[in-house]
N, C-alpha and C positions, 0 to 999 in steps of 0.2 A: 626739530622740536623746539619752537621758539618760546614755549612756556616752561622750559626746563628750569631756568634760573629762579623764576617766581615760585614755582612749586617746591623746589629744593629749599629755598630760603624759608618758605612758609612751614616746611616740615619741622624745622628746629624750634619754632615758637608755637606750633599749633596744638600741642597737648593741652595747654591751659585753655586755649580758644575752644577746642573740641569739648572739653569738660564743661566749660561755661555754657556753650551752645547746647550741649546735651541736657543741662538743667532746664533751659528754656523749652527744649523739645518735650521733656518729661512733664513740664508744667502745662503746656498746651495740650499734649496728647492725653495726659491724665484727666484734665478737665473735660475735654470733648468726649472721651470714652465713658467717663462716669455719667455724664449727662445722657449719653447714648444708652447706657445700661438702665438708668432710671426711667427713661422714656419707654424703653421696651417693656419694662416691668409694669408701668402704669397702663400701657396699651393692652398688654396681655390680661391684666385684671378686668378691664372693660370687655374685652373680647370673650373671655370665659363666661361672663354674665350674659353676654349677647347670645353665645352658643347655647347656654342653658335655657334661655327663653325660647330660642328657636327649636329646641328639642321638645318642648312641652306646649308650644303654641303655634298653630299652623300659619297664622299671619306673620309672626316673626320668622317662621321657617321660609315663607315665600320671599321675605326680604333678603334672604341669602343670595338669591339669584342676581339682583342688581349689585349686591355687595361684591360678589365674585367678579362680575364684569368690570366694575370700577377698579378693583385691585389689579386685575389683569391688564387693563388699559394703562394704568399709571406705571406699573412695573415694566411693562413692555416698552413704554416711552423712555424710562430710565435706562434700560439695557440697550436699546437702540442708540440712544444719544451717547452713552459711555459704555461700550462693550467690555471694558476692563473691570467693571464692577461685578461681573458674573462670578459666581462661586465664592470661595473663601477670600481670595485676594492675595494669599500667601505666594502662589506661583508667580503672580504678576509682580510682586515686590522683588522676588528673587530674579525674575527676568529683567527688571529694570536695573538692578544692581549689577547684573552681568552684562549690561549693554545690549540685551536682546530685544527689549521693548521700550517704547517711548510713549508717554501719555501725559496729559495735564493732571498733575497731582491734586490741585484744588478742585477741579471739576469732578474728578473721580471721587474725591472725599465727600463732596456734597451729594453726589448721586448715590454713593454707597450708603450714606447715612439715611437718605430718603427712602431708597429701595429696601435697605435693611430693616428699617422700622416697620415697613408694611409686611415684608416677608416673615420676619421673626415675630412681629406683634400679632400676626394672624394665626400663629400656632403651628406653622410648618415645622417639620423635623429638620431644623437647621441650627447651627451654632453661631453665637455672637463673637467667638474668639478669633476666627479667621478674619472677619470684617474689622475687628478691633486692631489686628496687626496691620492691615492695609490702611486703616484710618490713621493709626499712629505713625506709620511710615510716611504717609502724606503730610502729617504735621511736621515731621523731620525735614522733608523736602521743602516745605513752605518756609520754615525757619531758616534753612540754609540759603534759600533764594533771597529772603529779606535781609540777611546779614552779608550777602554777596561773598559767600565762602567759596574757595577754590573747588574744582570738581572732585578731587580726591577726598576733601573734607565733607562734601555733600553726601557721598556714599556712607561715611561713618554716621552722619546725622540721620540719614534714612534708616540705617540699622538701629540707631538709638531710638528712633520713633517706633520701629517694629518691636523692640524690647519693651518700650513703655506701653505699647498697646497690649501686648501679651500680659504684662504685669497688671495693668488696670482691669483686664478682662477676668483674671483669676485671683488678683491680689497675691501674686506669687512672684516677687522680684527676682529671685535666683533663677527660676525657670524662665522668666522673661529674658534675662541676660543670656543664658546658655542657649535658649532657642534661637535668639537673633543671630548668635555667632555660629551655632551648629547647623541651622537649617536655612537661614536667610542670607547671612553674609558669607558663610562657608570659610571663615578665617578668624583665628583667635589672636590677632595682632593686638598690641598694647593700645593703639588708638581706638580700635573697634571696641575693646573691652572697656576702656575709660568712658567713651561716649555712651555705650549701652548701660553701664552701671549708673552713670550720672542721671540719665533719663529714667531708669527704672526706680531709683530711690525716690525721686520726686513724684513719679506717677503712683508709686506704692503709698506714699504719705497722703496724697490727695484721696486715693481710693479708700484707704482705711479711715481717714478723717471723716469722710462723708458717708460711706457705706458700713463702717464698723470693721473691727479687726478680727471677728470670730471666723476661723477657718470654715470653708464651705462643707467639708466632709469630716468634721470633728465628731465622730461617733463614739460615745462612751462604751458602746456595746462591743467594740472590737476586742477580740481575744486572740493574741498571736498563736500561730501554729507551733506546737512543740517540735523540737529538733528531730525526734524519732519519726516524725511524719513529713519531713522535708522532701521525701520521695514524691509527694504529691505535687511539689513545685515542678519537678521534671515532667510529669504527666500534664500538668497545667500548661507548661510552655509549648508542648506539642499541640494541644487542643487550641491554644491561642494562635499559634502559627497557622493552623488550618482556617480558623476564623478570619485571620488577617488576609489570607489568600482569597477567601470568599469575598471579603469586603472589597479588596482591590479589583477583583474581577467584575463584581457587580457595578462598582462606580465607573470604572473605565469602559466596561461594556455598555453601561447605560448612557455614557457620554457619546459613544460611537453610534448607538441606536438613535438617540435624539438627533444627532447630526444628519442621519440618513432619512429621517421622517420628512415626507414631502408635504409639510404643512407650514403655515405661517408661524412666526415666532410667538404671536399672541396665543395661538392654540397650545403650543408647547408650554407656555407659562401658565395657561389656565388649568392644565392637567393636574399639577400638584395641588392647586387650591381646591379643585373639585374632589380629587381622591382623598386628600387629607381631611377635608370637611366631612365627607361621607363617613370616614372611619371615626372621627371625633364625635359625630352625632350618635354613633353606635356605642362608643366607649370613650369617655372623656379623658381617660388616663394617657391617651396618645397625643395629647396637646403638648406642643413644644418639643424641646430637645430631649426630654426624658430624664431629668435629674432625679425624679422620684424613684426611678427604677433601681438606682444604686442602693437605696436603703431597704429594698424588699426583704432581705434576710432578717431584718429586725422584727418584722411582723410574721414572717414564715408561713404565710397563708397560701402561697402559690404552689400548684402542683408542677411536676416536671413538664407535662404537656403545655400548661399555661405559659411557662417560662420560654419554651421553644417558640410558641406562637408570638409572644411578645418580641422575641429576637427577630423573627421573620418579618413581622409587620413593621417593626421599627426600621429595619434595614430597607424594606420596600419603600416606606414613606421618605426616608432619607434619600434614596437613589432617585426617586421620581421628582423630588424637589431640587436636589443639588444638580442633577444632570440637565435640568431644564434651562439652566443659565441664570436663575434667580440669584440675587446677592444673599449669601449665607454660607456658613462653613460646615465642615465635617468634623471639626476638632472635638467638640464636646460629645456629639453623637457617637463618635468612634469610642470614646471612653465609656459611654453608656452601654454600647454593644459589648465591649470588653467585660464590663461588670456583669452583664447578663450571661456571657459565656462562662465566667467564673462561677456564677450562681448555678448554672445548669450542671457543671461538673461537680460542684460541691453537693448539690442535691442528689445526684447519682451516687456519689461516694457515701453519702449519708444513708441512702436507701439500701445500699448493699452492706452497710454496717461497718465501714472502715473510717468514717469521719463523723465526729460529733457535730451536731447542728450549730453549736456555739462558735465554731471556727469558720462557718461559711462566709460571714461578713468579711473576715480577714482575707479569705481567698478572693472575694469580690474586689477588695481594695487593691491587692497586688496585681490582679488581672488587668486592671485599667492601665497600669504602667507597661505590662507586657504587650497588650494590644496596641498601645501607642507606639512602642518601640518597633513592633513588627510592621506597622503600616507606614509610619512616618520615617522610620529608620533613624530616629534620634533618641537612643536609649537614655542618655544622660538627662535630657530634658524630661523624659517620661518619669524617671526615678525621682528627680527633684520636684516635679509637679505634684505627684501624689504625696510626697513628704510635706510639702507646703500646704496643700489643700486639706490634709488630715491634721496639720498642726503638730506633727511629731516625726522625728527621725528614728523612732524605735524600730520601724519595720524596714530599715535601710538594707540589711543583708538579704532578706527574701525578695525585696524589690529589685535589687541588683541581679540576683539569680534568675528571676523570671524574665526581666527585661533583656538581659544579655543572652539568655537562652533562646528567647523568641527571635531576637535580632540575628543570632548566628544561624538559626534554622532558616530564616528568610533569606539571608545571604547565601546559604548553602543551596537553597532551591532556586536561586536566581530571580527572585521576585523584585520588581522595580519599586522604588520608593514612590509613594502616591503623589507627592507634590512635584517631583521631578517629571513624572509621567504626565501629569496635568499641564505642566509648563510646556513640555514637548508638543502636546496636543494644541495648546494655544498658539504656539509658534507655527505649527502646521496649518492651522485654520486662519491665522491672522493674514491680513492682506500683505502682499509683498512690499507695497509702498510703506506701510507702517513699520515693518521690520527694517527696511533700508533706512528709514528716518532715524531709527534708534542707532544704527551703526554709524550714520553720518552726522550725528548731533553735534559733534565737536571736531575741530580741525587740528588741534595741537596734541600735546602729550598729556599723559595722566600718570600720576605716581601711585603705586600700589605696593602692598607687602604680601609675600607668599611664604607660608611656613614649609620648611623642608622636613619631610618625615624620614625617620630612620628606615633605611632599606629602600628608599626611592631611587630613581635614576640619577638624581643630582647628589645624593649622599655620597661623599668621598671623592667627588669629581672636582677637577680644577676648572676655574672660570673659563679658560681657553678651550676646554673640551666639552662645554655644555651644549654647544651646537645651537646657540640662540639665533633666531632670525634677525634680519637687519633692523626690524622695527622695535627691538628691545634694547634697552640700555640698563645694565645693572649698576645702580647708583651706590649702594652700600650693602654690607652684610651685617645684620644685627646678631650678636652672639653674647648671650647673657645681658649685662647692662651696657655693653660697648657697641659702637658702630665702627666697623672696619672699612677702610677704603679698598675696594676690590681691585686686584691686579690679575694678570693673566695666569700666574701660578698660584693664586689664592685657592685654597681647598674649601669646598662647601661641606659642612657637616650636618647630619641630622639634628634637628633642634634649632638650626639657624633660621633667620628670617631674611629673605632676599627683598631688598627695596628696589623696585624696578620701575623705570620710566618706559612707557609703551605708547605706541601710536593709537590715538582714540578711534580713528577710522577703522582700525583692525582689532579693536579691543576684544571682541567676541572670540575670534580665532586665537589670539595670543593668550588670553586668559585660559581658554580650554587647554592649549598646549602647555602652559606653565603648570596648571593643575595636574596634567598627566605626567609631568616630569618630577614634580615636587611631592606627589602622593603615591601611595602603593595600592 
């Protein structure tokens, strides 16, 4: 491992470097994603007017045919040129950090922005948040390359970009940091935390400076559920777990169905445009990701049947758009579907006389966190996200109860996390050449940190008894604020961080093995 000396020397001075570079990543990612958000908003305003004209004038209606053909042709070109822009982009980022995928970050970012503007701007049921994470991660990779940072540091800056992207998409810096570490980087090391926080702070400042600081879901009408009705949260967790299972089955099943369709890619991409346009012309409220559905309890005009129809149609439109391979995410739509699930349960309980109507909006709010925790399997992110989007930590306890409850139910039933499953499908469908290219991208060693969990295979074991393969060298043990030199009789404890030098050519297998030994 001839890069050992340079990597180890860089390790002792790179905290400041990582923090400084993280600030640059946040600056670039925040600026790009705010512009992305503004562009989507302006395009959607124009498209709404266009659809309204088409609804009432047959000449404008006829013009929709060439419009769909043009959208299909351009989006198909983007996806064919850069297949890694398909879907949300979050699995692709995680796959790259894990050494499983290799692609051109700059080309992917440009194609994601172009394709995302068309798909999201046209009113498809797709979210901007996943694409924002991939765009942010691309900004991190670009900054790392420009600064000629070592490979281990590049990964931290990519994670910082992902955190910045999440932050700029939601104006939620805490959620951005935790999501990047919990779902993308899969590691809470100090370097990952420092870089993610640096990027998120700058991205948050830019976002709020340009778009304003008012929380997206700051509803004055929210009335917290009284303690004597917290039993409803238990019932809600069960219902949300069922909805999460349905969501995962529909999305994964839809991806498999699309893959089996014996039709050209252009036909697959045309389907969501045609279906969504037909639904929007009949009912304009189905335009976009569906943020308006969250506030439905404020008006209280929907019947139970109407709410169920809204849920079913929105899930269908999401599945047909996302599974086609178009660039766009499931992040915000899954929150909307969680809100509708909570609204449905709240309406049922109100109709049977056990829940006052004024509490339904509160049930809707906490349902989003539970639905997110069940599908993404990142409960901490879900809890913090709703707190930040609502502008209050007043609902922290019920958010924890419902998110952890759904999370445990999904774990108990053996459901796979959505993004990990999507990554497995990408790897399965990806050309063998591209996957090998990711494995053989580097020839030397790479320095990484792994957190040892209490009760894991490594907890309480001596270094000599860990059974490490020949391609691993344990460089240091981080314990508290100290770095210990490992010896054969050194004992590893839960809470330690192992600083490991590993062979880049075998990083995929080694990282998987280390995770299996360090985690429970």
